[in-house]
N, C-alpha and C positions, 0 to 999 in steps of 0.2 A: 504493500500500500504506500503510495507517495505521501510524503510528510505534509503536503499541502492539504490533504484531506483531514488531518487532525485539526488544523486551523479552522477549516470550514465547520467541522463538528463543534468546536468550542464556541464559534460565533452563533451557532444555532442553539446550543444547549445553555450557554452562559452569556448571551449577547450583551446584557446590560451591566455585567460585572467588570470591574477594573482588572486588567491583566498586566499592564505595564505602567510604571511611574518613572519619570525622569527627574532627578534632582541634580541641578547643575551647580555644585559648590565650587568647582574649578573656576567657573566664570566669576562667581562671587569673590573669590580670592583675588583675582586679577583686578577687581574693582574695589578691593579693600573693604568689602562688606563684612561686618562683624556678625557673630552668632545671634545677637539680640535682634538685629535687623532681619536675619534669615527666619527666625521664628515668626516674626510678623508676616513675612511673605508666605511662609509655609501654611499658615492658617487661612490664607486667602487662595481659594481654588484657582483664581485667575492670575496668581502670582507669576512673576517672570521666571522664577527658578524652580518651579515644581509643576510638572505637567503630567496628566494622566490619560490613559486610553483604554476603552473597553474592548472586549473581544470582537464585538460587531464592527466597531470602527476600524480595528486592526485589519479584519478581513476585507472590509470595503476598500480601505486604502491599498491593500495588496491587489485587489481586483482592478482598481483604477490604474495602478502602475502597469499591471499586465496588459490591460487594454490599450494603454498609451504605446507600449512597445509594439504591440501587434499592429496598431495604426501606422507606426513608423516602418512597417515592413520587416521588423525583426521576427525571425522564424525560429522554429524548434532547432536547438543546437547552436544558435548564435551566442556569442559571449557578451555579457553586459557587466561592466566593472562598477564597484562601489568604492568611493573614496570619501568617507565621512568619519567624523569623531562619533563616539557613542552618543546616541540621541534617540528620541522617540520615533523618528522616521526610519531608522536603520532597518529594523526587522520587517516592517511592512514593505519596504523597497526590496529587500532580499526575497521575501515570499512572493512579491509581485513578479520578480524575474523568474522564479521557479514556476509560477502559475502560467506564465506565457510560454513555457517550454524552453526558454533560453537557459543558458548556463551562467550562474552567478560567479563573479570574479572579485571577491573582496581584496582590497589593497591595504597594506600597512600604512598607517597615517604618518609614520616617520620617514617614509621613502623620500629621497631627493627627487627632483624633477627628472634626472637621468634614470633613476631606478623605476620611477613610474612609467616612463617611456619604454624601458626595457621589458617590464612586466606586461604592458599593454601589447607590445609587439609579439612577445613570446606566446601569449595566450590568444592572439588573433582577435582581440576585443574590437567590437564595432560600435559600442555605445558606452558612455561613461557618465555616471552621476556623481557630483562632487559637492562639497560644502565650502563655506566662506574661508575656512582656514587654509584652503589649498589654491586660492585664486592665483597667487603669484607663481606657484610651481606649474600649474596648468598653463598659465599665460606664456611661459617660456617654451613650452613644447607643443602647444595645440596645433601649430602649423607643421609639426614634424611627425604627426600621427595620422596620416591620411586615411587609414583604415577605420578610424573612429569617426563615423558619419553623424552620430548623435551625441551632443554634449548637453547634459541637463544640470542645472544648478539648483541646489536646495538651500535656500536662505535669502537674506535681504541683500540689496545692492548688487544685483545680478551683473556680472561682467558682460560686455557686448558680444563676446564670442560664444556665449552659451545661452540656452533657453531656460525658461522658468519652470521648474518641476511642479511647484504648487499650482500655478495657473493652468498648466497643460493637463495635469491629472484631474483637476476639478471639473474639467469638461469631458471627462471620460466616464463610461458606465461603471457603476459599482457592482454590477453583476459579474459573477465568475465567467471567464471565457471558456469555451469548450475546447480544451486541448488535452488530448489523450496522453497521459503520463504512465510509464511503466517502470517497474523497479530497476530494470537494467538500463534505463535512459541516463545519459550524462546529466549531472545536476550542478556541480560547482567545481571551480578550480581554486585551490588554496595554495599559497606560496610558502615554501620552507622558510624557516626563520632567518636564513641568510648568515648564520654565525660561521659558516665555512665558505663564504663567497657569495656570488650572485645567487638569488633564490631560484629554486626549481618550481615548475608549475605542476601541482598535484591534482589529478583529475579524479573526482568521486562521482558515484552514481546516486540515484535516489535511494537505492537499497542501503548505501552507506549512511545516509542521513537518518533513515528510519532505524537502522541498527543502533545509532548513537542514542536515539530516544529511548529505545528499549533497554540498552545497557545502563545508561545513567539512572533511569527510573528504578531499575532492578537493584542497583547498588545502594541508592540513597532513599528509596521509598517515598518519593514526593507524593503528597496527597493534596486534596483541594484546600486544606487548611494551611499549607506551607506558603512562605513568601521568601523568594530567593534574591539575595543581594548580588548583583552582577557589577563588578568593578573593572575587570580586564577588558581590553578592546574586543569588540564584536567581530572584527575582521579575522580574528584568530579562531581556530577550531575549538580551543579549550573553553573559552567563555560561552560561546554560542551552544556548544554541544552539552554543557552542563545545564544551560537554560532549557534545552530540549526536554529534559526530565520534567520541568515545570509545564511545558507545552503539552506533554502527554497527559499530565494529571489535571490540566485546566486550572493551575494555580497561579498566584501573583508573582511578579518579579519587579525589582527596583533597579534602574540603571543609575548608578552613582558616578558622577564626574568629579573626581577628586579622591585622594588616597590618604589624607591626613588621619592619624588615629582618632582624633576627636570627631571628625566627620563620619568615619565608619561607625564608631560606637553610638553616636547620636542618631544616625540613620537606622541602625539596628533597633534602637530604643523607640524612636518615634514611629517608624513604619512597621513595627512588630515583625522584624525579620526572624526567620527560623533557620535559614541555611545560608552560610557564607563560604564562598570559595576564595581563598587568599593565595597570593604568591609569597614565597619565603620572605622577601624584604618587607612586605607589608605586615606580616605577622611579627617579624622582629621589631618593626617600628612601634606596633601596638604595645608589645611587652616592654620595650625600652621606655615608652612614654609613661606606662604604669609605674615602672620602677623608679623613674625620675620624679614622679609625682605630678607630671604635667596633666594627666587625666586621673580621675578617681572613679573607680567602677561603681561606687555607691551613688554616683550622680546619674546613672542610667538604669533604665528598666531592661534588663537583659534576660529575664526569666524564661522567655519563650524561645530563645536562641538554643537550638538543639544540636546543630551539627556545624563543625568547621572542617573543611577539607582543603588539601593543598595538592597542587600538581605543577607540571611544567618544568620541574628541575629537581635534582636530588634534595631531600629534606634532612637536615642535620637532626639526629635523634634528640640532641640536647635542646633543640628548639621546642619540640613537642613536650618534653618533660617540663620545660618552663611554662608552656601554655597550660598544661593540665594543673599546674600549681595555682594559677589564677582563675581557670575555668574548669574546675574538677568535674562538672556534670556534663560537659560537652562530649558528644560522640565525635570521633575523629576518623578520617580516612585519608590515605594517600592515593592519588590517582596517577598512574603512569600511562602515557600515550604519546603519540606524535602525529603530525598532520597527515602523514602517510597512512595512519590507522584511524583516521577521522577523530583525532583528538584523544580525550581521556577515555579510560575504561578497559583497554585490552589487558592491562594488569592493574589490580588494585589491592590495597591492604585488606579492606573490609572492616566495617565499624566494630565487628566482634573480635578483631585481632589486635587490639591495642597493645597486647603483650609482645607483639612482634615489631614494634616501632623500630625503624631502621631498614626494614625490608620494604620493597615496593609492593610485595604481596604475592597473590596467586592469580591464575588466569581469570580474566573478567568474564562476565556473562556472555555466552556464545563465542568465547575465544579459546583457541589452543595456543600453548606457549611451550617453547623448549629452549634450552641453552645448548648451543651447537658449535661444532668446529667449522672450518671454512667449507667443508663439503656438505654441511647441513646435518651431520650425524650428532646426536646428543653426546655431550661430554659426561664423564662420571660425576656423580653428586659431589659437590664441594669444589670442583674445579671451575676455572674461569673460561667462559666461552662467549659467543655472541648471542644476544637475545633475539629470538626469531619468533614471530607471531603469525597466526592465521585466523581469519574470521570474516564475517560479512562486512566489516568496515575497512578492510584493506583497500587501498587506492586501486583504481583501474590501471593507471600508468603515470609516469611523468610525461605530461603533454609535450609533444614535439621533441622528445628526448629518448628515443628507443634504447640508446646505449646505456644511459643511466638507469632506465627501467629494468633492463636485463640484469644489471649488476645487483639489484636489491630484491627483485621478485623472481622466485624460483619455485615452480610447482605449487603456486598459490601461497607460499610462505614469504613473508616480508622480513628481510634481514635488516634490523633496525640500526646497526652501527654502534649499539650500546653493548658493553661488556658486562657480564653478570655471572652470578653463581646461584645454585639452589642448595638450601640447607636440608638437613635430614627430615624436616617436616614438610618439605615441598614449597617453602617460601623463597621467593626470588629476591636477591640483593643486587642492586645496581652497583657495579664496580667503577665504570667510567665509560666515556665515549671512546670508541676504538681509535679515532684519530687523535685523541688527547693523551693516550698512553705514552709515558716517558720511558725510554729505554736507556738505562744508565749503567754502564759497565756490564752489559749483558742481562741485567735484571729489569723486569717490567715493573714500573712504578705507576700506580693508579691514583691520579690526583684527588679524586673524590674521597679516598680513604684519608688522605692527609688533611683535606679541607674539613671533613667531619670532625677529625681530632682537634683541629685548631678552633673550630666553632665552640669548643668547650672552654676556651679562655674567656674570662669575664670581660676583658677590655675590647675584644674583637667583635666588630659589627658584621663584617663580611670578609671573605677570603677567596682567592683563586690561586691555584697552583698550576704553573706552566713549566715546560721544559725549555731550558736555555742551552745553546750550543756549548760544548766543551771539547777541546782538542784531544783530550786524553781518554775520556770515558763516553764520549758521544753527546750526552746531555746531562745536565744537572737539574734538580727540582728547585724552582724558585717560588716562594710564597709571597703573593701580593696581598697585603693586609690593609683593610680599611678599619680604623678604630672607631669605637663609639664616641659620640660628641663628648668632649670634656675629659676623655681618658688619655693617659700617657703610657707609652710602653717603648722599650728599646729592643733592638735586634738581639742583644744578649739575653734579655728576659724571655723572648719568644723561643730562642734556641734552647734555653734551659727548660722551658715548658715541654719542648719536643724530645727531651732526653729519654722519655719512656717509650718512644717509638723505636722500632728496629732501626739500626744504624743506616741501612740503605734507603729507608723511607724518610729520613729526616731531611727537611729542605736545606739546601746548601746556601741559599741566598734569601734574605728577607728584604722586602721592598714595601714601604708604606705609601699607599696611594689609594685613590678611589677605585672601586670595582664597577666597571661599566656593565650594565644589564640591558637587554632589549625589552620591549614592552610586555613580553610574556614572562619576564623574570629570569631568562637564561643569561648566564655570564657570557659576555662577548670576548672570548679568549683570543680570537684572531687580532682584535684591537690591542690586547695586551702584548701578544707576540710581536706585532708590528712595532709597538712602542719600545719594547725592551730587548728584542733580539737583534735589532739593527744598529743600535747605538750604544754609547757608554751608559753604565748604570750609576744612578746617584744613590747608591746604597753600598754598605760595607759587605764584602764577601766573607762569609764565615767558613773557615776551613773545617773539614770533616774530622 
């Protein structure tokens, strides 16, 4: 069943009920609006920073978008890109593209103009809808993307080279177009995170999207009483596929623009949020704010908050132990996935397995998993191999890249590029990215293991371990460390802390710097390698 049918069902069954709320605190911050002013705005339904949408309006807006595309000659299989910040319009536009039979192509809002052009060309996009934040970037390339015949602008102060999305869709029918959709039809192209170079175009079918609904709902048990707080960008599979569990249950969700700890806690309190998906840095920020006294939990009503789950990157066990100290009644889950496996869910810890914190978990609902050698054969229990997954959410291919597709898809199995091991109870532990493994004097060093250890230091906010060239042993492990605000620490203190690690795993170099992360929370190690592998290091080298 195509995922669009769930939206149509919800519109018919719960038409007058609120399904989405947008709270735009990020915009408030840019205008220096304080919380007291926000509360006044929030209590006004017509307020500038809080908007709501019912299931019926959601469905009607999606239908209007679909009918506009069809009027413009866009047909089944054509590509339509979305370049928007999180907003109330995002999901109706996405579902409108799907209802038209076209393929949705969400774009990363951090892309430069050149990266936008690259992705539009690679995906063979012929229509683009974008928001006001991107006028400058699109203006520099719009005459270099001749295949994009339709440029739609969502917002005020429309640029002359684009058409007005609101005006055009207002004149289109709100009735659903009759477009036959099948499970095997192409539905969406998502781009890889780009942490290893230019992104690849990942093609998914309608079956993939539907499988994400089923897996997410099975794992986290969303019901009509739940309210999901969505903070990460909707262009990424993670945020949207977690929301798909709410779609399937017909429950509410809140789109929060802004990630300050007080904003998150206030929104959970005021909107009666029950489920929150966080990235590691945001969870760390909340805990740090509590421990500094910047926020007081007793100022918020958090009694209905039942589940916090994390994904998109390895989760330090020390972080979850800290979280449970302040939120002892929360259910917790770790979600492992990648865009090639339609986001979260192919492996998950499971809310009943909190005793296994540190593992990414067990195979997700409807998924098969193995840890294998280069030939795809399972390695013995406890040994390190590549994590390989198989299920209904595996991508169809890398669009326009058959060579890359063949390299990772073998007999229906997706080779993830992540190194892992399985313990005696069948739980999977992520060891590191295959490309991030450091080979030092013939020994394999897995940076995640060192990073997890260093996260246990009270002064460390974030850490990334990379390999630096060494003429004698090939590579040495260097730890780039971001300290918590107000904390002081020296290289000597960090090395002393690491003395309990096996000698070959101890970092040989300590560098204090900010850790760059992309919008989905993944450490951008190529940026760190570029910064520190090519030039002199402003840090003392510690001898082994």
